[in-house]
KOLPA-144154 format. One record per residue (C-alpha): residue number from 1; residue in three letters; z, y, x. Coordinates in steps of 0.1 Angstrom, whole numbers, m for minus. Layout:
N
k	r	w	v	u
NUM	ALA	Z	Y	X
...
//
This chain:
382
k	r	w	v	u
1	UNK	182	m371	333
2	UNK	181	m360	369
3	UNK	171	m324	378
4	UNK	141	m336	398
5	UNK	128	m354	367
6	UNK	131	m323	346
7	UNK	112	m303	372
8	UNK	84	m329	375
9	UNK	81	m330	337
10	UNK	79	m292	336
11	UNK	52	m292	363
12	UNK	31	m318	346
13	UNK	33	m301	312
14	UNK	24	m267	329
15	UNK	m6	m282	347
16	UNK	m20	m296	314
17	UNK	m14	m263	296
18	UNK	m32	m244	324
19	UNK	m62	m267	320
20	UNK	m62	m261	282
21	UNK	m59	m223	287
22	UNK	m88	m222	312
23	UNK	m110	m243	289
24	UNK	m102	m219	260
25	UNK	m111	m189	283
26	UNK	m145	m206	291
27	UNK	m151	m210	254
28	UNK	m142	m174	247
29	UNK	m166	m162	274
30	UNK	m196	m179	258
31	UNK	m222	m158	239
32	UNK	m235	m171	205
33	UNK	m272	m163	200
34	UNK	m279	m140	171
35	UNK	m297	m158	143
36	UNK	m316	m126	133
37	UNK	m337	m125	165
38	UNK	m374	m118	162
39	UNK	m393	m138	188
40	UNK	m429	m133	178
41	UNK	m452	m115	154
42	UNK	m451	m144	129
43	UNK	m413	m140	127
44	UNK	m417	m103	119
45	UNK	m442	m110	92
46	UNK	m420	m136	76
47	UNK	m390	m113	77
48	UNK	m409	m83	62
49	UNK	m425	m105	35
50	UNK	m391	m118	23
51	UNK	m371	m86	27
52	UNK	m394	m56	25
53	UNK	m425	m66	6
54	UNK	m403	m82	m22
55	UNK	m384	m50	m26
56	UNK	m416	m29	m28
57	UNK	m429	m50	m56
58	UNK	m398	m41	m77
59	UNK	m399	m4	m70
60	UNK	m400	18	m102
61	UNK	m427	41	m87
62	UNK	m460	37	m70
63	UNK	m458	31	m32
64	UNK	m485	34	m6
65	UNK	m493	2	13
66	UNK	m469	m5	42
67	UNK	m481	9	76
68	UNK	m470	m11	106
69	UNK	m468	6	139
70	UNK	m464	m15	170
71	UNK	m435	m1	191
72	UNK	m422	m12	225
73	UNK	m393	m1	247
74	UNK	m383	m5	284
75	UNK	m348	4	296
76	UNK	m344	17	332
77	UNK	m308	27	333
78	UNK	m277	22	311
79	UNK	m242	36	316
80	UNK	m211	37	294
81	UNK	m196	72	291
82	UNK	m166	60	272
83	UNK	m156	34	246
84	UNK	m182	47	221
85	UNK	m210	65	240
86	UNK	m237	48	261
87	UNK	m264	67	280
88	UNK	m299	52	283
89	UNK	m331	61	300
90	UNK	m365	45	298
91	UNK	m398	44	280
92	UNK	m409	40	244
93	UNK	m445	35	234
94	UNK	m465	30	202
95	UNK	m499	17	193
96	UNK	m521	36	168
97	UNK	m553	21	155
98	UNK	m584	44	156
99	UNK	m594	55	121
100	UNK	m565	38	104
101	UNK	m536	57	118
102	UNK	m552	91	126
103	UNK	m531	109	99
104	UNK	m498	98	114
105	UNK	m507	98	151
106	UNK	m485	123	170
107	UNK	m501	151	189
108	UNK	m495	158	225
109	UNK	m466	181	216
110	UNK	m450	156	192
111	UNK	m428	125	196
112	UNK	m437	95	175
113	UNK	m401	82	171
114	UNK	m366	93	162
115	UNK	m333	80	177
116	UNK	m310	86	147
117	UNK	m278	77	166
118	UNK	m284	101	195
119	UNK	m257	126	202
120	UNK	m259	157	223
121	UNK	m241	149	256
122	UNK	m253	181	273
123	UNK	m274	163	300
124	UNK	m299	146	277
125	UNK	m335	158	280
126	UNK	m361	158	252
127	UNK	m385	128	252
128	UNK	m418	138	268
129	UNK	m452	121	267
130	UNK	m461	105	300
131	UNK	m493	86	291
132	UNK	m519	83	264
133	UNK	m545	56	269
134	UNK	m570	36	249
135	UNK	m567	m2	246
136	UNK	m597	m15	225
137	UNK	m595	1	191
138	UNK	m559	13	197
139	UNK	m545	43	214
140	UNK	m512	37	232
141	UNK	m489	66	236
142	UNK	m458	64	258
143	UNK	m428	87	262
144	UNK	m400	89	287
145	UNK	m367	93	270
146	UNK	m331	100	280
147	UNK	m305	97	253
148	UNK	m268	92	247
149	UNK	m261	69	217
150	UNK	m229	67	199
151	UNK	m220	32	186
152	UNK	m189	14	173
153	UNK	m183	m11	200
154	UNK	m157	m39	194
155	UNK	m132	m44	223
156	UNK	m109	m68	205
157	UNK	m117	m98	228
158	UNK	m114	m78	260
159	UNK	m118	m90	288
160	UNK	m140	m117	273
161	UNK	m160	m93	251
162	UNK	m197	m90	249
163	UNK	m213	m57	240
164	UNK	m246	m54	221
165	UNK	m261	m20	228
166	UNK	m289	m13	204
167	UNK	m316	13	202
168	UNK	m322	21	165
169	UNK	m358	35	159
170	UNK	m374	55	131
171	UNK	m409	67	129
172	UNK	m413	105	129
173	UNK	m429	103	95
174	UNK	m400	85	80
175	UNK	m407	99	45
176	UNK	m437	75	43
177	UNK	m438	38	40
178	UNK	m440	32	78
179	UNK	m423	2	93
180	UNK	m420	m2	131
181	UNK	m428	m36	144
182	UNK	m422	m49	180
183	UNK	m451	m49	204
184	UNK	m446	m85	216
185	UNK	m479	m85	235
186	UNK	m465	m60	259
187	UNK	m439	m84	273
188	UNK	m444	m116	293
189	UNK	m420	m137	271
190	UNK	m398	m129	241
191	UNK	m381	m162	234
192	UNK	m346	m167	222
193	UNK	m331	m169	257
194	UNK	m355	m145	274
195	UNK	m344	m112	288
196	UNK	m372	m85	285
197	UNK	m376	m48	281
198	UNK	m350	m39	307
199	UNK	m352	m32	345
200	UNK	m345	m64	365
201	UNK	m325	m47	391
202	UNK	m306	m24	367
203	UNK	m271	m14	379
204	UNK	m246	m22	352
205	UNK	m213	m19	370
206	UNK	m188	m42	354
207	UNK	m214	m58	331
208	UNK	m242	m83	335
209	UNK	m273	m88	313
210	UNK	m269	m117	289
211	UNK	m298	m113	264
212	UNK	m322	m89	248
213	UNK	m340	m91	215
214	UNK	m356	m72	186
215	UNK	m343	m75	150
216	UNK	m342	m56	118
217	UNK	m311	m42	101
218	UNK	m311	m31	65
219	UNK	m299	4	60
220	UNK	m291	23	28
221	UNK	m283	60	23
222	UNK	m266	80	m4
223	UNK	m292	107	m2
224	UNK	m330	109	m4
225	UNK	m331	137	23
226	UNK	m347	159	m4
227	UNK	m378	137	m5
228	UNK	m389	126	m40
229	UNK	m394	89	m44
230	UNK	m380	83	m8
231	UNK	m388	47	0
232	UNK	m362	43	27
233	UNK	m331	52	7
234	UNK	m321	16	0
235	UNK	m323	m16	21
236	UNK	m349	m2	45
237	UNK	m358	m24	74
238	UNK	m350	m5	106
239	UNK	m362	m18	139
240	UNK	m335	m23	166
241	UNK	m339	m33	202
242	UNK	m307	m50	214
243	UNK	m292	m54	248
244	UNK	m264	m80	250
245	UNK	m240	m74	280
246	UNK	m214	m97	293
247	UNK	m183	m83	310
248	UNK	m175	m94	345
249	UNK	m142	m112	339
250	UNK	m133	m111	376
251	UNK	m128	m74	376
252	UNK	m105	m74	346
253	UNK	m86	m104	359
254	UNK	m79	m87	393
255	UNK	m69	m53	377
256	UNK	m49	m64	347
257	UNK	m42	m102	346
258	UNK	m33	m109	382
259	UNK	m5	m83	384
260	UNK	8	m96	351
261	UNK	10	m131	364
262	UNK	27	m118	396
263	UNK	53	m101	374
264	UNK	58	m133	355
265	UNK	63	m152	388
266	UNK	88	m126	400
267	UNK	107	m129	368
268	UNK	108	m167	372
269	UNK	120	m163	408
270	UNK	148	m140	396
271	UNK	157	m166	369
272	UNK	160	m193	396
273	UNK	188	m173	413
274	UNK	210	m176	382
275	UNK	238	m200	391
276	UNK	275	m206	386
277	UNK	278	m221	420
278	UNK	296	m195	440
279	UNK	281	m206	474
280	UNK	246	m206	460
281	UNK	251	m173	442
282	UNK	264	m157	474
283	UNK	235	m171	493
284	UNK	209	m159	467
285	UNK	227	m126	460
286	UNK	229	m133	423
287	UNK	248	m110	399
288	UNK	241	m99	363
289	UNK	237	m62	371
290	UNK	212	m69	399
291	UNK	192	m92	375
292	UNK	191	m65	348
293	UNK	180	m40	374
294	UNK	152	m62	386
295	UNK	141	m67	350
296	UNK	141	m30	344
297	UNK	119	m24	374
298	UNK	95	m51	362
299	UNK	95	m36	328
300	UNK	83	m2	341
301	UNK	56	m20	361
302	UNK	43	m37	330
303	UNK	46	m6	308
304	UNK	26	16	332
305	UNK	m1	m11	335
306	UNK	m2	m14	297
307	UNK	m5	24	292
308	UNK	m34	24	317
309	UNK	m51	m4	298
310	UNK	m46	12	264
311	UNK	m61	45	276
312	UNK	m95	27	280
313	UNK	m97	19	242
314	UNK	m85	50	223
315	UNK	m86	44	185
316	UNK	m93	7	190
317	UNK	m70	m20	175
318	UNK	m49	m42	198
319	UNK	m71	m61	222
320	UNK	m66	m96	234
321	UNK	m52	m89	268
322	UNK	m26	m65	253
323	UNK	m8	m94	237
324	UNK	m1	m107	272
325	UNK	18	m75	279
326	UNK	37	m78	246
327	UNK	46	m114	256
328	UNK	58	m101	289
329	UNK	81	m76	272
330	UNK	96	m105	252
331	UNK	101	m125	283
332	UNK	119	m97	301
333	UNK	143	m93	271
334	UNK	148	m130	267
335	UNK	155	m135	304
336	UNK	180	m107	304
337	UNK	198	m120	273
338	UNK	198	m155	288
339	UNK	214	m143	321
340	UNK	240	m123	302
341	UNK	250	m152	280
342	UNK	250	m175	310
343	UNK	275	m152	327
344	UNK	299	m154	297
345	UNK	324	m183	303
346	UNK	327	m194	266
347	UNK	316	m224	246
348	UNK	293	m228	217
349	UNK	263	m248	207
350	UNK	238	m224	222
351	UNK	260	m214	251
352	UNK	263	m251	260
353	UNK	225	m254	262
354	UNK	223	m224	284
355	UNK	251	m237	307
356	UNK	236	m272	309
357	UNK	232	m281	346
358	UNK	234	m245	358
359	UNK	209	m230	332
360	UNK	184	m258	340
361	UNK	168	m258	305
362	UNK	158	m222	307
363	UNK	144	m226	342
364	UNK	123	m257	335
365	UNK	111	m244	302
366	UNK	99	m211	315
367	UNK	63	m219	324
368	UNK	56	m244	296
369	UNK	69	m217	271
370	UNK	48	m189	287
371	UNK	17	m210	289
372	UNK	21	m223	253
373	UNK	24	m187	241
374	UNK	m7	m177	260
375	UNK	m26	m207	244
376	UNK	m14	m197	209
377	UNK	m26	m161	215
378	UNK	m59	m173	228
379	UNK	m63	m197	199
380	UNK	m60	m168	174
381	UNK	m90	m151	191
382	UNK	m113	m181	193
//
């Protein structure tokens, strides 16, 4: 087969593999809607009836009737401190019915909610009451809050990862049978695809808003907090407000992927200089020691970029994009070994393959092999 045919075949296979890889990236970048979303009051009642009311009926002790407190939230700013801490500011409000909720209504010096995942970041301020107004037979109390929440974010799919930042809410009287329910009437729309409860023009840096929703998560504890017959010790329905964020792929592509592809291209260019043709070698300046030196320089470039990437996710398992760096290490070693074996003037089955038409097989197989490895890595993360 002529060399031109080999190169056309390599280019065609590479083009198909590029299309496959991009389509897999598009699929990875999609967000799957959470099936636990609560979209209206009826959904809340159905959930509590099947999860909370059923459990209460089986309790070994007498329990007071469930008190439902409507609670809403509005986020004004969000900022990631590091890979586990996120800083939020905004407003939280609650509705208390006159006469029915008087014994649990917070005074002007109290806060009606608890953020159990809040950590002291040094610059947080205590929630403060900003309004208390009457709406029919209800009193609406609103607080401004600023809190740093620590949460176990998953970065495995970086840079195609989505982050769900949640605000976990307790009532201040958590020893009693009080369940917080979303104040859906306070929002224009709370459908499955609607984004609500967050500032429209919020600055999120490398993130964009993907979705917001309320849901319940069942929580259990190995302590009763010293409270006899504590109702919330096992499978208690805790209200969560969730913000789904989608990473801007373009930033990660420019910072991490683009340099990696440039290194791969430079390695391919160096591989093209490998030749037994003395005139061509002299013109291209090929020699084994020079090739190994170029690979060494590329290795340090890849290694430093890999270290910079890894520093972003301390304690996290290997993320998706890191396997690209591991693949590049393998390519550098393989290309160096190929060039060394090519420079040896001896025969053998594998050496004959390497020497075939001036190392043609290694050259034309480079991009198909690289792209196939990328597709295999991506397939494992789909």
